[in-house]
N, C-alpha and C positions, 0 to 999 in steps of 0.2 A: 570963264569956264570952270564949273566944278568937273572934278576926277574920280571914277569911281574906285571903289577899295584895291581892283585888279591892276588901276596904274595907278596910281598911288603907290605902293607894293613892288611894282615891275621898276619905274621913277625911282624908287628908293634903290632897288638891286642894280642899276645902270650904274648910277652915281657911285654906288660902293666898288661896282668892277671896274669902273674907272679911277677912283680913286686909287687903287692896287696897281693901273700901271702909273698910273704917275708917281706915285710910290715906288714903282718897282717890285710888288711881292711876287716876285713867280711862285713860291711858293703858294699862295692865295689866291693867284692866278690860273696854277696847275689844277687845284681842288675844284674850280668853278668851271674849268672848260674841259669835254667831252675829249674823250680818247681820239676822237675822230674828229676836233674841232679844226677849223680852215681859217686863215683872215688871206683877204686879199685886200691889197693896199690901194693907196691913191694911182701906182702906177698900174695895178690889174695883176701883179705880179701875185702871185697866191703859194702862202707858206702854210706848214701842218702844224701844231702844238709846239713842236719842242723847237720847232725854229723858229716860232712867234715867241716863245719864253725866250730863249737866246738869243733874240734882236732888242728886247726888253732889258735883260739883264746885261748886253754888253753897252750899251744904249746907242745902238743902232737905232733903235727907233725912243727918242727922247721926250714926251710929253711932261712939259713942266707946268700946267693947269688947264683949265677947261671949264666952261662956263654953258650949259644945258641950255637952248633957247627953249626947245620942242622935244615931247616925246610924243611919240604916235604908240600904240599897240594896238593888232587884229591878234585876237583868238581863232585857231584852228586846231582845234581839237587837241590834246595835250601839249601841244606845240603854242606859241609866239612869235607873235615875226612886230620886231620891235624895231620904229625906225627913230634915233637922237640925231638934232640937229645941235652942234653946239658951236661956241668960238675957244677953237684950241690953239693954244701955243706949245710948240714943237720943233723942234729939229726931227730929222731922216737922214742916215746915213752923213753926217758931219755937216750937213749943207746948215746954213746961219739960220737960227731961231726965228720964226715970227707965226704970226697968229693966221689961224685959217677959220674960215665958215666948214666944217665938216661934218658931214652926214654917216652915221655906222647904223648898216640895217646888220642887227644880228637877228637868230635864231634859238631862242627859248625854249628846252623844254622838261615839262614839270618831271621830279622823282618821287618814287615812293618816299621820299622822308617827310613828304608832307603831308601824308597820312594822320587823321589825329589815333591813337592811340585807343580809343575805346568805341569810336563808332564806324573807323576804318574810311573816314573822310578825309577829300583833302581841304585841306583849310588854308585861307591865304597865307593867315600869322603863321604859317608851320611850312608852308611852302617852300620846297629848295628846288633853285633851278641849275641846268646844264646848260653852258652854253656851247651851242652844238655850229653855230659859224658865226664870223662878223665879215663886215665888206664895208669898207671907204671910200667913200668919194667925195668931192667938194660939192658945196650946193651955192 
């Protein structure tokens, strides 16, 4: 099935954010997460941006690799609801490293940075996204 330009853009963005989690690039994640960002883990516990970034930095959440199987995108105004399903090799809170099928539901919001300076239109190739929230679940 062919993807739309928006789905291609979001898929690449999703993968780049995951790569930043794998590489523990806390500064990059800090730049793309909204100030009100929340993360809901597999246990149902919710953490704010600061706590989530701290968990990545100190390897309480340690993602070694991921393989995206499918990404679903639903547009809602200037927000996107994205569901990514991946096989993820991870360790949480020092548990044994293992591969799990994890679904991440994220909410993205377009920012003004994606506006064409000449026309004022939002263009997919210029669009920047802010991650508002992420919720993990097994599938």
